[in-house]
C-alpha positions, 0 to 999 in steps of 0.5 A: 523482544519476544517474537511470539506475536510474529510467530503466531501471525505467520503460523496461524494466519487467521489468528489476528492480533488484538484490536488496537486502542482507539485514540483519536487524539494527536498527542504531539508525538509526531508532527502532522504531514502536509502535501510537501511530505508525500510523493504523488508524482515526479517531475520529468519529461520522460514518458514514465509512470508507476502503476500501483495497486491497493488493499490486497492481497486478494485471492480472487483479484491479485492473481489477475493483476499478476497475470496482466503484469506478466503478460505485459512485462511490467512491474507493479507496486502493491500497497498491502493491508496487513490483515490480508497479507497474513491470511495470504502470505503465498500471494505476497511472496508471489508478488515479490518473486515476480519482481514487484515492490511491496509497500505498507498500507496499514493493518485495517485501512482506518480512515477516521479516529486515528491518533498517534497510538492507533497509527503507530500500531497500524504501521508497526504491525503491518511492517513486522508481518511483511518483514516476517513473510518476505525477509525484507523491510518495506520502505514505502507507505500509502496512507488510507484515503491519501490522508496525511493528517492522521497518526498512520502517516505520521508514524510511517514518516517517523519510521523512515518510510516514504509517503506515497499518494497518487495523482491519477485515480479513476475512482475504481472503488465505485463499482458502477464504473465500467472498465472502459470508463476507468480506462478513459479516466486514467488516459485523460489525466496521466502525465509523464511522472504520474503515480496511478492508483487502482485497487486489487482488494477490499471489495469487488474489483472485477472492473478494475482488473478488467481495466488494468490490461486496457490501461497498460496497452493504451499507455504503451501505445502512447509511448509510456514505460512502467516503473516501480515507485522506487525506480520512478522516484529515482528518475525525479528531475529537480526533486519536485515530486512532492507537494501536489495533492492526490488527484483526481478524486483523491482522499477519504471523500472519494475512497469510500470507507475501509475495505471489506475483508474478504471471507477467509479462504481455505486455510493455506500452509504459510510458506517457509519464510526467511527470518525477519530482520532483528528489531532494535533492543527495547522495541515493544511487542507490536500488539501493544500500541505505543507512541514511542516505538523507535524506528524499525531496521 
């Protein structure tokens, strides 16, 4: 397989791949997912939670999240938008170097008209770019809006990715909600084993970043410990973490629209990155959407 698309993406971060085919039809390549296929929390009595951030990396807000994590000595799980990651590979590597976990959140954050072909393209393009930047294969996927009945979630499952939603979200895509209101909402809904959703990209996330240290400090005061999503799943007692719909305020009706890509920052020289893991023989180039892409390594 030619590595030209990946090389171009990393060498020229503003040279985006061609737009994928819009295909709203489910052609039956992958069966649709249900809540039983996704993790929104785990079953435990231990006061442990995972704090996740979506839609980055953002030149303005991701450094604030990283600073809070460093100051409070907590790990985070970042679900990255491919078209933002390829513009800011230095931030992706900074997340990884700090011990945080990186997951796939599609290339464009589509919320509608996502059939099997478009879904496969969104997932594979992002996987390849994140592998190229980090040298590691992401193992987690968060469907935009928590939607499970789309081609993106189906393609992610077909590629062996764990589907991660959430059970605590304060609605921080609503820019009118203050940091205090966001914090109060999280504290009202958090439970042992919760997966908490906030955003560090996609729009103005000033209130989200202001709320982040408030949430962390308050939960610490209540005796909570923060884990990455993989570590949290490893603490599931009874394997009953799946099967609960994302809540409160879950899904496309509340996670309004696709994130608005930030204006391109001053171009940065992409850092030297490890060679990506080899792809299986016969995998098509990612710029050509396909419903028959085999599992990535």
